[in-house]
Residue, then its C-alpha position, 0 to 999 in steps of 0.5 A: m710281394e710276399v716273402l717266406r724264409q724257411i730252412v729245411d732239411v734235404k732228404n734223398h735229394k728232395l725238399n718239402i716246403l710247406l706254405p702257410k694257408d694265407f700265402s696267396a702267391k700263384k707263382v714263386e721263385v725258389i733260390i736254394l742256398s746251402v746253410e753252413e752248420p756251426k762248428i762245435s768246438s770241444k772245450l779242451k784243456n790247454s794241456e790237451r790242446f798243446a800235447s806233443g807241441i814240443s819234443k821231450d828233449t826240449a821239454e826237459k831242457l825247458h823244465k831244467h831252465l825253469n827250475e834254475v830260474r826259480n832257484e835264483w829267487d831263493r838266493d840272497i842278492y845283497 
């Protein structure tokens, strides 16, 4: 049994399959499977990916809290 695998483009609901000259089969079975195109993922920065992830109010509270925590690092603990 000879096997030939090709991925071809469908144009106007038609396929054109070109067989090699040494392909000698007189009768063939054609099975059509769709090919999933790979998704192209754009490389976004985290700031772009998570933009508008939290509200401005929540962001301001978080920013204030982080500044308070950072100020804790500067105080004497002994």
